[in-house]
Gaussian input, Z-matrix of N, CA and C with variables (Angstrom, degrees):
# hf/3-21g

backbone

0 1
 N
 C     1     B1
 C     2     B2     1     A1
 N     3     B3     2     A2     1     D1
 C     4     B4     3     A3     2     D2
 C     5     B5     4     A4     3     D3
 N     6     B6     5     A5     4     D4
 C     7     B7     6     A6     5     D5
 C     8     B8     7     A7     6     D6
 N     9     B9     8     A8     7     D7
 C    10    B10     9     A9     8     D8
 C    11    B11    10    A10     9     D9
 N    12    B12    11    A11    10    D10
 C    13    B13    12    A12    11    D11
 C    14    B14    13    A13    12    D12
 N    15    B15    14    A14    13    D13
 C    16    B16    15    A15    14    D14
 C    17    B17    16    A16    15    D15
 N    18    B18    17    A17    16    D16
 C    19    B19    18    A18    17    D17
 C    20    B20    19    A19    18    D18
 N    21    B21    20    A20    19    D19
 C    22    B22    21    A21    20    D20
 C    23    B23    22    A22    21    D21
 N    24    B24    23    A23    22    D22
 C    25    B25    24    A24    23    D23
 C    26    B26    25    A25    24    D24
 N    27    B27    26    A26    25    D25
 C    28    B28    27    A27    26    D26
 C    29    B29    28    A28    27    D27
 N    30    B30    29    A29    28    D28
 C    31    B31    30    A30    29    D29
 C    32    B32    31    A31    30    D30
 N    33    B33    32    A32    31    D31
 C    34    B34    33    A33    32    D32
 C    35    B35    34    A34    33    D33
 N    36    B36    35    A35    34    D34
 C    37    B37    36    A36    35    D35
 C    38    B38    37    A37    36    D36
 N    39    B39    38    A38    37    D37
 C    40    B40    39    A39    38    D38
 C    41    B41    40    A40    39    D39
 N    42    B42    41    A41    40    D40
 C    43    B43    42    A42    41    D41
 C    44    B44    43    A43    42    D42
 N    45    B45    44    A44    43    D43
 C    46    B46    45    A45    44    D44
 C    47    B47    46    A46    45    D45
 N    48    B48    47    A47    46    D46
 C    49    B49    48    A48    47    D47
 C    50    B50    49    A49    48    D48
 N    51    B51    50    A50    49    D49
 C    52    B52    51    A51    50    D50
 C    53    B53    52    A52    51    D51
 N    54    B54    53    A53    52    D52
 C    55    B55    54    A54    53    D53
 C    56    B56    55    A55    54    D54
 N    57    B57    56    A56    55    D55
 C    58    B58    57    A57    56    D56
 C    59    B59    58    A58    57    D57
 N    60    B60    59    A59    58    D58
 C    61    B61    60    A60    59    D59
 C    62    B62    61    A61    60    D60
 N    63    B63    62    A62    61    D61
 C    64    B64    63    A63    62    D62
 C    65    B65    64    A64    63    D63
 N    66    B66    65    A65    64    D64
 C    67    B67    66    A66    65    D65
 C    68    B68    67    A67    66    D66
 N    69    B69    68    A68    67    D67
 C    70    B70    69    A69    68    D68
 C    71    B71    70    A70    69    D69
 N    72    B72    71    A71    70    D70
 C    73    B73    72    A72    71    D71
 C    74    B74    73    A73    72    D72
 N    75    B75    74    A74    73    D73
 C    76    B76    75    A75    74    D74
 C    77    B77    76    A76    75    D75
 N    78    B78    77    A77    76    D76
 C    79    B79    78    A78    77    D77
 C    80    B80    79    A79    78    D78
 N    81    B81    80    A80    79    D79
 C    82    B82    81    A81    80    D80
 C    83    B83    82    A82    81    D81
 N    84    B84    83    A83    82    D82
 C    85    B85    84    A84    83    D83
 C    86    B86    85    A85    84    D84
 N    87    B87    86    A86    85    D85
 C    88    B88    87    A87    86    D86
 C    89    B89    88    A88    87    D87
 N    90    B90    89    A89    88    D88
 C    91    B91    90    A90    89    D89
 C    92    B92    91    A91    90    D90
 N    93    B93    92    A92    91    D91
 C    94    B94    93    A93    92    D92
 C    95    B95    94    A94    93    D93
 N    96    B96    95    A95    94    D94
 C    97    B97    96    A96    95    D95
 C    98    B98    97    A97    96    D96
 N    99    B99    98    A98    97    D97
 C   100   B100    99    A99    98    D98
 C   101   B101   100   A100    99    D99
 N   102   B102   101   A101   100   D100
 C   103   B103   102   A102   101   D101
 C   104   B104   103   A103   102   D102
 N   105   B105   104   A104   103   D103
 C   106   B106   105   A105   104   D104
 C   107   B107   106   A106   105   D105
 N   108   B108   107   A107   106   D106
 C   109   B109   108   A108   107   D107
 C   110   B110   109   A109   108   D108
 N   111   B111   110   A110   109   D109
 C   112   B112   111   A111   110   D110
 C   113   B113   112   A112   111   D111
 N   114   B114   113   A113   112   D112
 C   115   B115   114   A114   113   D113
 C   116   B116   115   A115   114   D114
 N   117   B117   116   A116   115   D115
 C   118   B118   117   A117   116   D116
 C   119   B119   118   A118   117   D117
 N   120   B120   119   A119   118   D118
 C   121   B121   120   A120   119   D119
 C   122   B122   121   A121   120   D120
 N   123   B123   122   A122   121   D121
 C   124   B124   123   A123   122   D122
 C   125   B125   124   A124   123   D123
 N   126   B126   125   A125   124   D124
 C   127   B127   126   A126   125   D125
 C   128   B128   127   A127   126   D126
 N   129   B129   128   A128   127   D127
 C   130   B130   129   A129   128   D128
 C   131   B131   130   A130   129   D129
 N   132   B132   131   A131   130   D130
 C   133   B133   132   A132   131   D131
 C   134   B134   133   A133   132   D132
 N   135   B135   134   A134   133   D133
 C   136   B136   135   A135   134   D134
 C   137   B137   136   A136   135   D135
 N   138   B138   137   A137   136   D136
 C   139   B139   138   A138   137   D137
 C   140   B140   139   A139   138   D138
 N   141   B141   140   A140   139   D139
 C   142   B142   141   A141   140   D140
 C   143   B143   142   A142   141   D141
 N   144   B144   143   A143   142   D142
 C   145   B145   144   A144   143   D143
 C   146   B146   145   A145   144   D144
 N   147   B147   146   A146   145   D145
 C   148   B148   147   A147   146   D146
 C   149   B149   148   A148   147   D147
 N   150   B150   149   A149   148   D148
 C   151   B151   150   A150   149   D149
 C   152   B152   151   A151   150   D150
 N   153   B153   152   A152   151   D151
 C   154   B154   153   A153   152   D152
 C   155   B155   154   A154   153   D153
 N   156   B156   155   A155   154   D154
 C   157   B157   156   A156   155   D155
 C   158   B158   157   A157   156   D156
 N   159   B159   158   A158   157   D157
 C   160   B160   159   A159   158   D158
 C   161   B161   160   A160   159   D159
 N   162   B162   161   A161   160   D160
 C   163   B163   162   A162   161   D161
 C   164   B164   163   A163   162   D162
 N   165   B165   164   A164   163   D163
 C   166   B166   165   A165   164   D164
 C   167   B167   166   A166   165   D165
 N   168   B168   167   A167   166   D166
 C   169   B169   168   A168   167   D167
 C   170   B170   169   A169   168   D168
 N   171   B171   170   A170   169   D169
 C   172   B172   171   A171   170   D170
 C   173   B173   172   A172   171   D171
 N   174   B174   173   A173   172   D172
 C   175   B175   174   A174   173   D173
 C   176   B176   175   A175   174   D174
 N   177   B177   176   A176   175   D175
 C   178   B178   177   A177   176   D176
 C   179   B179   178   A178   177   D177
 N   180   B180   179   A179   178   D178
 C   181   B181   180   A180   179   D179
 C   182   B182   181   A181   180   D180
 N   183   B183   182   A182   181   D181
 C   184   B184   183   A183   182   D182
 C   185   B185   184   A184   183   D183
 N   186   B186   185   A185   184   D184
 C   187   B187   186   A186   185   D185
 C   188   B188   187   A187   186   D186
 N   189   B189   188   A188   187   D187
 C   190   B190   189   A189   188   D188
 C   191   B191   190   A190   189   D189
 N   192   B192   191   A191   190   D190
 C   193   B193   192   A192   191   D191
 C   194   B194   193   A193   192   D192
 N   195   B195   194   A194   193   D193
 C   196   B196   195   A195   194   D194
 C   197   B197   196   A196   195   D195
 N   198   B198   197   A197   196   D196
 C   199   B199   198   A198   197   D197
 C   200   B200   199   A199   198   D198
 N   201   B201   200   A200   199   D199
 C   202   B202   201   A201   200   D200
 C   203   B203   202   A202   201   D201
 N   204   B204   203   A203   202   D202
 C   205   B205   204   A204   203   D203
 C   206   B206   205   A205   204   D204
 N   207   B207   206   A206   205   D205
 C   208   B208   207   A207   206   D206
 C   209   B209   208   A208   207   D207
 N   210   B210   209   A209   208   D208
 C   211   B211   210   A210   209   D209
 C   212   B212   211   A211   210   D210
 N   213   B213   212   A212   211   D211
 C   214   B214   213   A213   212   D212
 C   215   B215   214   A214   213   D213
 N   216   B216   215   A215   214   D214
 C   217   B217   216   A216   215   D215
 C   218   B218   217   A217   216   D216
 N   219   B219   218   A218   217   D217
 C   220   B220   219   A219   218   D218
 C   221   B221   220   A220   219   D219
 N   222   B222   221   A221   220   D220
 C   223   B223   222   A222   221   D221
 C   224   B224   223   A223   222   D222
 N   225   B225   224   A224   223   D223
 C   226   B226   225   A225   224   D224
 C   227   B227   226   A226   225   D225
 N   228   B228   227   A227   226   D226
 C   229   B229   228   A228   227   D227
 C   230   B230   229   A229   228   D228
 N   231   B231   230   A230   229   D229
 C   232   B232   231   A231   230   D230
 C   233   B233   232   A232   231   D231
 N   234   B234   233   A233   232   D232
 C   235   B235   234   A234   233   D233
 C   236   B236   235   A235   234   D234
 N   237   B237   236   A236   235   D235
 C   238   B238   237   A237   236   D236
 C   239   B239   238   A238   237   D237
 N   240   B240   239   A239   238   D238
 C   241   B241   240   A240   239   D239
 C   242   B242   241   A241   240   D240
 N   243   B243   242   A242   241   D241
 C   244   B244   243   A243   242   D242
 C   245   B245   244   A244   243   D243
 N   246   B246   245   A245   244   D244
 C   247   B247   246   A246   245   D245
 C   248   B248   247   A247   246   D246
 N   249   B249   248   A248   247   D247
 C   250   B250   249   A249   248   D248
 C   251   B251   250   A250   249   D249
 N   252   B252   251   A251   250   D250
 C   253   B253   252   A252   251   D251
 C   254   B254   253   A253   252   D252
 N   255   B255   254   A254   253   D253
 C   256   B256   255   A255   254   D254
 C   257   B257   256   A256   255   D255
 N   258   B258   257   A257   256   D256
 C   259   B259   258   A258   257   D257
 C   260   B260   259   A259   258   D258
 N   261   B261   260   A260   259   D259
 C   262   B262   261   A261   260   D260
 C   263   B263   262   A262   261   D261
 N   264   B264   263   A263   262   D262
 C   265   B265   264   A264   263   D263
 C   266   B266   265   A265   264   D264
 N   267   B267   266   A266   265   D265
 C   268   B268   267   A267   266   D266
 C   269   B269   268   A268   267   D267

   B1=1.4200
   B2=1.5286
   B3=1.2802
   B4=1.4509
   B5=1.5573
   B6=1.3149
   B7=1.4744
   B8=1.5476
   B9=1.2742
   B10=1.4909
   B11=1.5113
   B12=1.3955
   B13=1.4285
   B14=1.5258
   B15=1.3534
   B16=1.5202
   B17=1.5561
   B18=1.3347
   B19=1.5073
   B20=1.4884
   B21=1.3338
   B22=1.4704
   B23=1.5459
   B24=1.3222
   B25=1.5203
   B26=1.5286
   B27=1.3269
   B28=1.4725
   B29=1.5169
   B30=1.3404
   B31=1.4742
   B32=1.4869
   B33=1.2870
   B34=1.4507
   B35=1.5853
   B36=1.3145
   B37=1.5328
   B38=1.4772
   B39=1.3592
   B40=1.4507
   B41=1.5059
   B42=1.3977
   B43=1.3918
   B44=1.5122
   B45=1.4118
   B46=1.3911
   B47=1.4842
   B48=1.4026
   B49=1.4212
   B50=1.4720
   B51=1.3048
   B52=1.4645
   B53=1.5583
   B54=1.3440
   B55=1.4382
   B56=1.6056
   B57=1.3594
   B58=1.4860
   B59=1.5447
   B60=1.2549
   B61=1.5137
   B62=1.5770
   B63=1.2799
   B64=1.5074
   B65=1.5141
   B66=1.3556
   B67=1.4453
   B68=1.4652
   B69=1.3473
   B70=1.4428
   B71=1.5441
   B72=1.3549
   B73=1.4275
   B74=1.5427
   B75=1.2789
   B76=1.4741
   B77=1.5017
   B78=1.3380
   B79=1.4681
   B80=1.5714
   B81=1.3298
   B82=1.4763
   B83=1.5537
   B84=1.3899
   B85=1.4071
   B86=1.4867
   B87=1.3366
   B88=1.4403
   B89=1.5493
   B90=1.2807
   B91=1.5535
   B92=1.5020
   B93=1.2744
   B94=1.4731
   B95=1.5075
   B96=1.3256
   B97=1.4679
   B98=1.5089
   B99=1.3239
   B100=1.4629
   B101=1.5461
   B102=1.3167
   B103=1.4300
   B104=1.4804
   B105=1.3111
   B106=1.4664
   B107=1.5649
   B108=1.3184
   B109=1.5164
   B110=1.4719
   B111=1.3812
   B112=1.4393
   B113=1.5088
   B114=1.3751
   B115=1.3547
   B116=1.6194
   B117=1.3513
   B118=1.5205
   B119=1.5414
   B120=1.2845
   B121=1.4901
   B122=1.4993
   B123=1.3154
   B124=1.4894
   B125=1.5772
   B126=1.3050
   B127=1.4394
   B128=1.5171
   B129=1.3167
   B130=1.4846
   B131=1.5092
   B132=1.3227
   B133=1.4725
   B134=1.4539
   B135=1.3680
   B136=1.4329
   B137=1.5447
   B138=1.3118
   B139=1.4187
   B140=1.5138
   B141=1.3583
   B142=1.5103
   B143=1.4774
   B144=1.4079
   B145=1.4251
   B146=1.6050
   B147=1.2482
   B148=1.4883
   B149=1.5226
   B150=1.3195
   B151=1.4990
   B152=1.5610
   B153=1.3632
   B154=1.4334
   B155=1.5015
   B156=1.4061
   B157=1.4620
   B158=1.5334
   B159=1.3448
   B160=1.4472
   B161=1.5543
   B162=1.3017
   B163=1.4802
   B164=1.5112
   B165=1.3537
   B166=1.4220
   B167=1.5659
   B168=1.3086
   B169=1.5092
   B170=1.5310
   B171=1.3069
   B172=1.4384
   B173=1.5532
   B174=1.2872
   B175=1.4636
   B176=1.4896
   B177=1.3389
   B178=1.4196
   B179=1.5189
   B180=1.3441
   B181=1.4486
   B182=1.5921
   B183=1.3231
   B184=1.4327
   B185=1.5265
   B186=1.3691
   B187=1.4535
   B188=1.5073
   B189=1.2948
   B190=1.5421
   B191=1.4352
   B192=1.3000
   B193=1.5380
   B194=1.5068
   B195=1.3341
   B196=1.5405
   B197=1.5380
   B198=1.3168
   B199=1.4474
   B200=1.5129
   B201=1.3025
   B202=1.5135
   B203=1.5115
   B204=1.2760
   B205=1.4649
   B206=1.5334
   B207=1.2526
   B208=1.4316
   B209=1.5408
   B210=1.3762
   B211=1.5083
   B212=1.4486
   B213=1.3325
   B214=1.4830
   B215=1.5280
   B216=1.4479
   B217=1.4220
   B218=1.4856
   B219=1.3823
   B220=1.3801
   B221=1.5224
   B222=1.2906
   B223=1.5298
   B224=1.4984
   B225=1.3454
   B226=1.4562
   B227=1.5294
   B228=1.2114
   B229=1.4341
   B230=1.5226
   B231=1.3334
   B232=1.4792
   B233=1.5247
   B234=1.2926
   B235=1.4762
   B236=1.5507
   B237=1.3164
   B238=1.4422
   B239=1.5023
   B240=1.3798
   B241=1.4408
   B242=1.5264
   B243=1.3129
   B244=1.3812
   B245=1.5470
   B246=1.3176
   B247=1.4148
   B248=1.5192
   B249=1.3283
   B250=1.4401
   B251=1.5821
   B252=1.3540
   B253=1.4935
   B254=1.4514
   B255=1.3823
   B256=1.4449
   B257=1.5320
   B258=1.3027
   B259=1.4291
   B260=1.5687
   B261=1.3191
   B262=1.4852
   B263=1.5323
   B264=1.3287
   B265=1.5470
   B266=1.5117
   B267=1.3505
   B268=1.4136
   B269=1.4692
   A1=113.93
   A2=119.15
   A3=121.67
   A4=111.46
   A5=116.67
   A6=118.87
   A7=111.96
   A8=116.08
   A9=118.54
   A10=108.65
   A11=113.39
   A12=121.76
   A13=107.87
   A14=114.97
   A15=118.18
   A16=109.75
   A17=115.78
   A18=120.25
   A19=103.69
   A20=119.39
   A21=119.82
   A22=111.16
   A23=112.20
   A24=120.60
   A25=101.35
   A26=115.89
   A27=121.14
   A28=108.29
   A29=115.75
   A30=122.51
   A31=111.01
   A32=118.19
   A33=127.35
   A34=111.15
   A35=113.76
   A36=114.17
   A37=112.25
   A38=121.12
   A39=119.09
   A40=112.55
   A41=118.09
   A42=123.69
   A43=110.07
   A44=118.83
   A45=119.64
   A46=110.90
   A47=119.24
   A48=119.01
   A49=111.17
   A50=120.18
   A51=124.71
   A52=109.77
   A53=114.08
   A54=121.35
   A55=112.15
   A56=113.31
   A57=119.04
   A58=110.24
   A59=117.76
   A60=121.07
   A61=108.69
   A62=116.51
   A63=116.96
   A64=111.68
   A65=116.20
   A66=117.47
   A67=116.54
   A68=117.33
   A69=121.42
   A70=110.71
   A71=120.61
   A72=117.81
   A73=111.19
   A74=115.12
   A75=119.92
   A76=112.94
   A77=117.17
   A78=120.39
   A79=110.45
   A80=117.19
   A81=121.05
   A82=106.45
   A83=111.76
   A84=122.14
   A85=111.17
   A86=115.42
   A87=116.87
   A88=109.54
   A89=114.75
   A90=118.35
   A91=111.48
   A92=120.38
   A93=123.92
   A94=113.04
   A95=113.48
   A96=119.55
   A97=108.89
   A98=116.54
   A99=123.98
   A100=108.25
   A101=119.50
   A102=122.98
   A103=113.26
   A104=118.15
   A105=121.52
   A106=104.90
   A107=113.20
   A108=117.39
   A109=113.81
   A110=116.17
   A111=119.10
   A112=112.73
   A113=119.62
   A114=123.29
   A115=106.60
   A116=115.59
   A117=115.89
   A118=110.52
   A119=116.51
   A120=120.66
   A121=111.87
   A122=118.48
   A123=120.33
   A124=109.15
   A125=119.10
   A126=123.05
   A127=113.84
   A128=114.28
   A129=120.18
   A130=110.48
   A131=115.48
   A132=120.23
   A133=116.82
   A134=118.61
   A135=122.13
   A136=112.38
   A137=119.26
   A138=125.05
   A139=117.65
   A140=114.07
   A141=114.44
   A142=109.26
   A143=113.21
   A144=119.66
   A145=112.27
   A146=118.35
   A147=117.10
   A148=110.40
   A149=113.15
   A150=120.09
   A151=107.73
   A152=119.72
   A153=120.71
   A154=114.73
   A155=116.78
   A156=119.03
   A157=115.84
   A158=113.02
   A159=119.23
   A160=111.71
   A161=116.19
   A162=121.97
   A163=110.02
   A164=120.60
   A165=122.27
   A166=108.81
   A167=117.92
   A168=119.97
   A169=109.13
   A170=120.13
   A171=122.96
   A172=113.71
   A173=114.44
   A174=120.45
   A175=112.36
   A176=119.07
   A177=123.47
   A178=112.71
   A179=115.13
   A180=120.03
   A181=107.55
   A182=115.44
   A183=120.97
   A184=109.60
   A185=115.86
   A186=119.65
   A187=114.51
   A188=115.89
   A189=123.73
   A190=107.70
   A191=121.25
   A192=125.56
   A193=105.55
   A194=117.31
   A195=120.88
   A196=107.93
   A197=111.38
   A198=123.96
   A199=112.60
   A200=118.13
   A201=122.85
   A202=109.09
   A203=117.61
   A204=124.76
   A205=108.89
   A206=121.04
   A207=123.34
   A208=115.37
   A209=115.52
   A210=118.19
   A211=110.43
   A212=118.39
   A213=120.98
   A214=114.79
   A215=113.80
   A216=118.14
   A217=110.25
   A218=114.13
   A219=119.81
   A220=108.30
   A221=116.97
   A222=121.46
   A223=107.97
   A224=117.92
   A225=119.83
   A226=109.25
   A227=120.84
   A228=123.37
   A229=114.75
   A230=117.60
   A231=118.78
   A232=111.49
   A233=119.04
   A234=118.73
   A235=108.35
   A236=119.58
   A237=121.41
   A238=114.51
   A239=114.50
   A240=120.11
   A241=108.78
   A242=115.18
   A243=125.89
   A244=111.62
   A245=118.38
   A246=124.19
   A247=114.87
   A248=113.22
   A249=122.84
   A250=108.23
   A251=116.48
   A252=119.33
   A253=112.78
   A254=118.85
   A255=118.56
   A256=115.67
   A257=117.13
   A258=123.34
   A259=110.62
   A260=114.71
   A261=119.31
   A262=114.30
   A263=113.12
   A264=119.16
   A265=108.43
   A266=117.62
   A267=120.45
   A268=112.57
   D1=132.08
   D2=179.73
   D3=-72.43
   D4=143.36
   D5=178.11
   D6=-63.41
   D7=150.16
   D8=177.02
   D9=-82.75
   D10=126.21
   D11=-179.10
   D12=-75.75
   D13=129.89
   D14=-175.15
   D15=-127.91
   D16=135.05
   D17=162.56
   D18=-106.48
   D19=125.44
   D20=-178.27
   D21=-108.82
   D22=141.74
   D23=171.65
   D24=-109.05
   D25=105.76
   D26=-174.38
   D27=-125.72
   D28=154.50
   D29=179.06
   D30=-153.88
   D31=161.86
   D32=172.25
   D33=57.21
   D34=-177.78
   D35=-176.66
   D36=-65.72
   D37=-31.67
   D38=-178.46
   D39=-67.41
   D40=-24.42
   D41=177.35
   D42=-72.13
   D43=-30.08
   D44=177.88
   D45=-67.29
   D46=-38.41
   D47=176.30
   D48=-59.40
   D49=-39.12
   D50=179.14
   D51=-64.17
   D52=-44.13
   D53=-179.96
   D54=-57.22
   D55=-45.90
   D56=176.78
   D57=-61.96
   D58=-41.55
   D59=-178.53
   D60=-68.32
   D61=-40.39
   D62=179.25
   D63=-65.46
   D64=-44.95
   D65=178.29
   D66=-63.96
   D67=-34.27
   D68=-173.88
   D69=-93.64
   D70=-0.18
   D71=-179.70
   D72=-107.73
   D73=121.68
   D74=-172.51
   D75=-71.61
   D76=-7.75
   D77=176.99
   D78=-75.05
   D79=-12.24
   D80=-175.73
   D81=-127.49
   D82=145.89
   D83=166.34
   D84=-114.43
   D85=105.00
   D86=-173.94
   D87=-83.77
   D88=116.62
   D89=-171.07
   D90=-103.96
   D91=-10.18
   D92=176.23
   D93=-172.80
   D94=152.50
   D95=176.80
   D96=-130.59
   D97=133.07
   D98=170.41
   D99=-105.57
   D100=133.77
   D101=172.25
   D102=-150.93
   D103=163.29
   D104=-178.98
   D105=-91.06
   D106=139.58
   D107=175.47
   D108=-91.16
   D109=-29.87
   D110=-172.71
   D111=-109.72
   D112=154.23
   D113=176.31
   D114=-71.44
   D115=141.98
   D116=-178.21
   D117=-61.91
   D118=146.42
   D119=176.78
   D120=-58.04
   D121=-30.21
   D122=179.91
   D123=-66.65
   D124=-25.85
   D125=176.56
   D126=-86.70
   D127=-37.88
   D128=-178.77
   D129=-158.44
   D130=103.81
   D131=-177.27
   D132=-50.30
   D133=-26.09
   D134=178.22
   D135=-75.97
   D136=-11.88
   D137=177.77
   D138=47.71
   D139=56.47
   D140=176.91
   D141=-68.47
   D142=172.43
   D143=175.14
   D144=-65.88
   D145=142.61
   D146=177.29
   D147=-65.83
   D148=147.27
   D149=-173.83
   D150=-62.05
   D151=-36.14
   D152=-173.71
   D153=-91.55
   D154=3.06
   D155=-177.65
   D156=-58.57
   D157=-46.48
   D158=-179.56
   D159=-56.88
   D160=-37.85
   D161=178.35
   D162=-67.05
   D163=-36.20
   D164=174.70
   D165=-63.54
   D166=-45.39
   D167=178.61
   D168=-61.02
   D169=-49.78
   D170=179.63
   D171=-58.63
   D172=-47.39
   D173=-179.62
   D174=-63.41
   D175=-43.09
   D176=178.02
   D177=-63.66
   D178=-41.15
   D179=178.05
   D180=-62.40
   D181=-45.43
   D182=-176.14
   D183=-61.50
   D184=-39.12
   D185=-178.44
   D186=-91.05
   D187=6.12
   D188=179.46
   D189=57.43
   D190=48.49
   D191=-176.89
   D192=-119.13
   D193=126.81
   D194=173.79
   D195=-62.12
   D196=141.51
   D197=177.94
   D198=-119.12
   D199=122.35
   D200=174.06
   D201=-104.36
   D202=120.44
   D203=179.41
   D204=-85.35
   D205=102.39
   D206=-175.73
   D207=-59.20
   D208=-27.48
   D209=177.96
   D210=-67.08
   D211=-18.54
   D212=-178.92
   D213=-84.13
   D214=-8.97
   D215=-178.31
   D216=-126.93
   D217=154.48
   D218=172.51
   D219=-118.50
   D220=117.37
   D221=-178.96
   D222=-113.30
   D223=96.88
   D224=-179.41
   D225=-73.43
   D226=-24.37
   D227=-179.07
   D228=-124.15
   D229=149.45
   D230=176.49
   D231=-60.70
   D232=-30.24
   D233=-178.11
   D234=-61.00
   D235=-30.17
   D236=-179.76
   D237=-71.10
   D238=-28.91
   D239=171.81
   D240=-64.32
   D241=-47.97
   D242=179.06
   D243=-52.64
   D244=-49.06
   D245=176.95
   D246=-57.33
   D247=-42.56
   D248=179.44
   D249=-65.05
   D250=-45.74
   D251=175.73
   D252=-60.09
   D253=-36.22
   D254=-179.69
   D255=-54.00
   D256=-25.20
   D257=-178.42
   D258=-61.29
   D259=-23.56
   D260=-177.42
   D261=-95.37
   D262=0.32
   D263=-176.85
   D264=-105.49
   D265=122.84
   D266=-179.18
   D267=-70.42

């Protein structure tokens, strides 16, 4: 059976656990990960980088999975998320 192709929208430390599981499970082919780079303004108006963000970068590199940093993009419409996701579909 072919592995299920997955585009994951993950965040925070709990998302890292899911990321490890997806990379290490042969039932899935992780083709892309979206995550937030910055702390939400509602939590900290200065919006520093999230503590776990570097681990997302390192883990995605290790797993050879493209990472999209959502803080680097502004998607005013759902259609724009879909366009970004299309980059991961052959």
